[in-house]
Structures are given as structure tokens and as C-alpha cells.
N, C-alpha and C positions, 0 to 999 in steps of 0.2 A: 920156132919159138926165138928167133933169131940169136942162136946161143953162137953159130960160127961166124967167124969173119967174112966168109964168102956168102955174098946176097944171091938168093934165087929169084928175086923179085923181076930181072931181066930175063930170065929163062922161063919162068912160069908165069902164065897171064891168069890172074884173077876171075876173068870173065867166062874161063872154062871150067871152073869149078863151082857147083851151086852151093855149097857151104861157105865159102869165102864172098859170095855176092850177099847171102843173107846176113853176114856179120859188118856189112858196110856202115858207117855212120851217116844217116840223113843228112843233108845240107840245112836243112830247117832247124835240127837242133843245135847245130853249130852255131846258126845265127843266134838262136835263143841264149845259147851260153855264152856267147860273145856279149849280148846286151844284157845279160845279168851280171856278167863279171864288171861290164862297164858301170852298170849303176851301183854295184856293190864297191867299186873304186871311187865313184862320185860321192856317194853317200860318207866313206871314210873321210874324203877330203872335206866335205860339208860339216862333218863333225869337229872340224879345228876351224871353222870359220868363226869371227868374233860375233858376238850376242851380248847385246846391252839387257842386263837384268833389270826388271821393272816389276812394280807394286800395282795391281789392277784394283779399282774400285769404281761403283756405281753412285751416282748421287744425282743433282738436280742444280738448275742454274738459280742463283741467289745474288743478294748484294751484299758487299763486303761490310758496310757499314749498317746498323740495325736499324737506322732512322729510313734507310730507303728500302726495307723489305716490305711484304703486303702487310697492311696492319686493319684492324679493325676501330672505326670511331664508335666510341661509347658514349653513352649520355650520361650526364653528371647528375642529373636529377631524373625524378620519375616525374612522367607526362603523358599525354595524350598527342598522337601525331595529327597535327591539323592542316599541313600543308607540306608537299614535297616539290622540291626546286629544283631538282637533277633526276636523270633517268640513268639505267644501268650503261655502263661503256662511255659515259660521257666523261669529258677532260674538265677537271676544276682545278683552279688556283687557290692557293693558299688564303684563307679568309672566305672563300665562297660560301653562300648559305646550300646546306645539303637539306634541310628540312625546318618544320618550326613546329614547336609544342605548345599545348596549353596545359595549364594547371590541373592537377586532379586530387591535390591536398586542400581540405577545407580550411586549414592554417593560412594559407595564401590567397585565398578566394578574393579578399577585398582588393579591388583594383587600386585604392588610395592607400595601402597599407605603408608605402614608402613615406608618403607624406605625412602620416599619422606618427610614423617612428620620428620623422623629424620634429614633430611638434612636442613629442616627449623628450625628446633630447634636450630641447629649448627651455621646456620647462623643468627638466632637471638640472641644467646649468644655471639656471636663475636661483633655483633654491639651493643650490650649492655656493652660489655668490653670497646669499643673505646667511647661510651658516657658517660661511668662513668670516663675514663681518661681524656675526654674534661672537664668535671665538676670539676675533682679535679685539671687540669691546671687553670680554671677561678677562683677556690678558692684562688689558690696560686697568681695569678694575682691581685685578689682584697686585699689580705695580703700585697703585695708587694706595689700595689696604695696606701694604707692606711699608711705604713711606710714613703713613698716618702712624701705624704701630710704633716705627722707629721714634717718632716725634713725642708720642705719648708716653713711650716708654723711657725717653730723655728727660722727659718732665717727671715723671714718676722717680726714676733714679735721683733728680737733683732733690726732689722734695724728701727722698729716704736719707740723703745725705745731710740735708737741713737738719732733719729730725735727729739724725746721729749726733751732730754737732752739738744741737740744743741739749740733747740728753747727756752729753760731756759736761756742757757748761752748768746745766741744772744739777747734775751728780757733783761737780766740784762746790756750788754754793750748798748744796745739802751737806757736805762734808764740813765746810767751813762753819755753818751755823751750829752743828753739833759739836765742834770743838769750843766755839763761843759760848754755847748753852753749859758744857762741862765747866769752862773756867767761872762762868757766872755762878753756877749751884756751889762750887767748891769756896767761892768769895761770900755766897750768902750762907753757907753752913759755918764757915770759919768766924763770920761777925756775928752770927747769931750765938754761937759758944762764947762770943767775948761779951755781948749784949747780956747773956745769962749771967755772966761773971760781973757785970756792970761796969765794965771797961769802956763800953761805947754807948752813944745815946739813941734812944729809939727812933729818931728821926733818921739817922745814917741807916740804921737795919732795914726800915721800911723801904727808904731808897734803893738800897741794894735789892730788897725782895721785888720791887717794882722792875727794876732790870732784869732780874731773873726770869719774872714771869714773862717779860717781854722777848727775852730770848729763847724760851719755851716755845713762844707763839711763832717766832721765825723759824725754828726748826720743823715744826708742824707744816708751816708753809712751804717750806723749801721741799721738804718730802713729798708734799702734795704735787709740787712742780715737778719734782723728780719723776715721781709715778706717772703723772700725765705725758712727759716726754716719751717714758717709756711705751706708752700705750701709743703715742703718736708715731713712734718707730716702727711699732708692730703694724700700726694701719699702712705705713708707707710702703712696708715689705708686701702687704697684701695687695695695696693698689697695683703693685708691680705685677704680680701674679694676675691680678683680675684683668689689667690691660692685656697681657699677653693671652690670656684665655679668651677674652673677648675677640681680639683681632684674629688669632688663630683659628677661632670658630668662623669668624667672616670669610677668612681667606681659604680654609678648607670647603666651605660651602661653595664660593666661586671658583675654586680649583674642580671640586667635583661637577659643578656644572659646565665648566669648561672641557672637562673629559668626555661628559656626555655629549656636549655639542661637537667635540671632534671626532668620537665613534660615530655620532650621526653624520658627520661630514664624510668620514671614510665610506660608511654603507651608500651614501649618496654617490661618491665617486665611483664606488663599485657598481652600483645600478647604471650610471651614466657611461661607464665603459662596455657594460653588457648591453646598453641599447645602441652604442656605437657600432659595437661589433655585429648585433643583429642588423643595424641598418646597412652597413657593409656587406654583409652577407646577403641581405635581401637586393641590395645593387647587383651584385656578381650574379644571384639566382636569377634575375631579370635577363641577364645577358645569356644566361644558359638555356633561355627558352629558343633560342637559335642556334641550332647544331651548325658549325663552321668545318670546313675542311682544314685538317692540321697543318697541310703542306700540299704541294702540285702533285697531280697523278690523275689516274682513271678511277671511276667508280666501277666497280667489277662484281659487286652484288649486294643487294639490299637483304637483311634479314628480317626487318619488318616492311610490310607493303601498304596495308590499309590504312585510309584515313579513319581516324579514330580510335586505332588500335593503340593501347596503352603499353608503355614499356617502363621497365624497372630502372632504378639507380644502378649505373655501370653496365649495364646491358648493351650489347654490341647492337649498332643500328645498321651500318654499313661498312662495306669492306673497300678500302683504297689501295691501289697499286701505285706507289709512286713512280715518277718518271726519273729512273734510277739510271745513272752514268757510270757508277762503278760496279759493274758486274763481276761476279765470282761464281765459282762452282764449288758446291759443298759436296766432297766425295766421302764415302765411308768404307774404312778400311778395317780389315781384321786385326785383333790385337797383337797377333803373331809378327805383323809386319810394322807395327807402329815405332817400336825403337830405331828402324832404319831411315824413318823419314825425319827431315829438319826443315826448318825455314830455309829457302832459297832453293831447293830442289827443283829441276827441271820436270815438266810434266806435259804429256801429249793428251790432247783433249778431243772427244769424239762427241757431237750435238745430235739429239734427235731432229730428223727433218732434214740433215745436212749429209748427203751421201760421202760415205768416206771408205778407204781402204787402207785399213790400219796393219801394219807389221810392227808389233810391240817390241820385238827385239831388234829391227832395222828401222827406226823410226826417219832415217834419211831417205826411205823409198816409200813412207806413207803418203797417201793421198787423201785430202779432205779433212785431216785432223789440224788443230790447232795448238800452239803451245801457250804453256802456262807457267806458273811459279807458284810454288807452295808459300802462302803468306800466313796462315795461322793454323796450328797443330793444337787439338784440343786434349786438354791433361785428363780428362772424365771420358768415359764411354757415352754416347749419345742414344742410339736407338739398338735394340736386341744384341747388346754387346759390342757394336760396333764404335769405332772412333771416327770422329769428324775431322776433316782438314778442309780449308779453304783455299782454293787455286784462283789467282788474279793473271790476268792476260800478260804474257811475255812481250816487254816492250820491244825485244830483238828479233820478235817472230811476227807473223802475218795477224794483223788486227782480227778481233772477234767480229761475227756479223753483227751489223746495227739492228736486224730484226729479232735477234735473239731474244726471246720472250721469257721473263722471270718465272720458275716452275717447270721449264720443260727439262727431260731428262737428258743425262749426259753420262758418258764413260770416261774414265782416265786411267792414264799409266805414268806412275810416278817412276822416272827414270833413274836407275842406280849405275853401277859400275860394268865394264865390259869383261864377259868371260867366253870361254870357247863354248860352242854348241853342245859338246858332248856333257860338259858339267852341268849345263842347265838341263838337260835331259835326265841326267842323273839325279839331280836335285829334285825335278819336279816328280820323278818315280818314286824318290824316297819321301816326298812331302817336306822338305827343308826349307826353312827360310832362306832368302836372297842372301848374298854375302852382304857384310857389314859395308855400308856407303863410306869410302875414304873421302873425307871433305876435303875439296881442293883450297888451298890456302890463298888462291886468288880469287875466289869465289864473291862475286858482288851480290849482298842482300839487297832486297827490294827494300826501300824506305818508306813505310807508311806514313804520308804526311798527314794523316788524319787523325793520327794517335799522338 
């Protein structure tokens, strides 16, 4: 047991004893042990190697701007396909004819409908001009009646003033005659008393009686004139009211006719606007019989094929793939990883059809992948609870393939911070999210000139 300080290995040979020979360790076992120890030490060392955390997502190639994504060309009107001008896979420029439609609504069957609408518009314009002229004539008539009424009222008012002045004069004359009559009556009564007493002659009494009767007659005449002046004053006042009533009646009738004419004019204007609107709509509808390409691109699919096949309003007819130059990759990320992604993060992208060997934690040794930058981060989930991000090419990295087709599959890794490999293994085993990305203050965000 090697308890003594004196060794017996030099004195005793192990080959002479069977038991010692069976206890000898084989050389292969030693070699295996050495390899296992070496691998273990190498594994321990590798655990402390730097590993760049990343968030993986799958998606497809798309366009950054919506107008460059595949789109369906819809028909604005219902119609029947009469002629196809393109075939699937053909490249078309903006404004090229895709197909021609024929009308299926009986309302628009008349080939001269546009001309007839133009004639109706011309007739309505003439009718409107006549009604405007009539309204102007009625306005002039109302002004003339108002002037005539003012003149007649002035005349009647002058006559009323004259009658009032005459009434004043006649009333003064009437009062004067009454005073004179009273004086003559007193003289006649006093002289009659004197005549009865025999103090005056009969001739003088008769002369006074004649003057008394004459004064009485003048009183009656003055009273008649006074009453006649009163009647003339009342008549003059009635004439003023009659002039006002007569002319107001004429003016009201003219204004009523004017309002009716203006109302008819406005109705005609409304009908004219409606006809013009219908004429413009018909012009636009005639242009819709030809379905044109909205932009440059390739015809990839025809939803309607047969000649004579009918389509509805807003129904897609053909699909066009634009000639996009602003390609992007739409990656779908789990909600748990979304708070760690920001605009400007670096991304490694692998495209279907391009062989690649991707080491997600060591992007520097990856082969066949391409660089990208996070350009858009959606704030709401897109499909199946996943969030979408848009990745554009990294201008500082290798350019993306020119033959990359929209809709092809892609994988991406959003690169985060560097951590030891053991930490990443521990995180993956526990299902924890990556460490929060510490934003570099010197990071240059990609500026989207199209926004």
C-alpha cells in the first residue's frame, strides 16, 4: 500500500505475480481518459467564449413601400370581358391596356348617351338663361312700381295737405260768419224793440232784418263749405291708403312671381348641375371600359380568363407584381422578444435558394447570409400573435441578390449584445428572453427618404 518510505518496486517484478498483472491499467483506457479530460477542458474554455445574442424570425421578401408590393388590379365598373391585351408573365408599363370591357347595364346601352346628355345640358342652360332674364325683368318691374307708388303717394299727400289747409280756411270763415250773424241778430233784436217803442222807423228795421237774413244765409253757406272741406280731407286720406294698398298689391304680386321664378331658376340650376355631374361620370365611365396597368410590373395571375365572362364592380381581374427596387424582408417575431428590438438594429438574413452556413452567435464566420437593418417595427400583432418587422439592406454590407423574388422565404437573426456562451446556454435552458439591448449612442439610424 506504499506506506513505507522504502520502495519495493526495484526488488519485486510485477510480471512475476499474476494478481499484479491483472490490475494493470490498459493503455487504451488511458488514452480515452486523456481525450475526455481534453474535451472537458475545451468545453469549459468554450463556455467562456463570446456569443452574440440574437432573436430569430421567419418571413418572406417584400417591398418597403406599399405601392411596390404585389397588387390586384380591380375593375371600377361592372362589365363583360371583350378582349385581352396581355398574357401572364408579360411585363407591362404604367398605362398599358390590360383588357377591354363591354357594357352589361341597360342604362348605358345607348352608344350616343354622352351626346344626348350634352344636348340636355345645352337645353337646360338656355332655359336657365331665360328664367334669369325673367327674374331680372320682374326685379325691374318691382323697382318701377315702387317709384310709381312713391310719386302717387306724394301726389295724394299733397292733396291731403291742401285739403287740410282748405279745411282750416273754411273753418275760420265759418267762425267769422257765425260771429257776424250773432252781431246782426243782436242789432235786429235791439232795433225791433226800439221800433215797437216807436223810436225808429220801419224802413230802418226792415233794412236791418234784410242784413240779418243775409248774414244767416252766409253762415249756412260757410258751414256747408266747412263740412265739404272735412269730407275732402277724409277723401284725401282715403286716397293715400288706396294708393298704398293698390301699389302694395301690385308689388306683392310681382315679388311673388319673382320668388317663383327664382325658385324655378334654382331648381333648373340643380338639374343642370346634376346633368353635368352625370355627363362627367359618363365620360369617366367610358374611360373605365379599358382596364390599364396602374404601374410598371409583371402580370402574374389572371383571376378572370374567358372572353365574355362578366365581372362585378371592384372585383379583382389580374394581379401585377411591380418592378420593385426597394426590397425588404418581413420577419415575424414573438411578442416576448419585441421590446428588445428597435429601429436600426443589425440583422443577418438568409434567403431561400441561396446556400448559406449561418452561425447565429458568430455572424463573422457565417457564409451565404446578408446584412440588414431594422427599418420598421409594427406596434400591433400581425398574424397568429406574432409581430412584424421590416428589414432593409445594410448599405455597409454585401448587397442583396438582384434576382431575389418578392414572396420568397427568408430567415433572419436580429443581433443583440455579446454575452458568454455559458450564459446563452443557461438562458436557452430556462426559456428567458435575451438581455436588453444597450443602444449604442453612436448608432446611425437609417433614414427613409420615402417617408
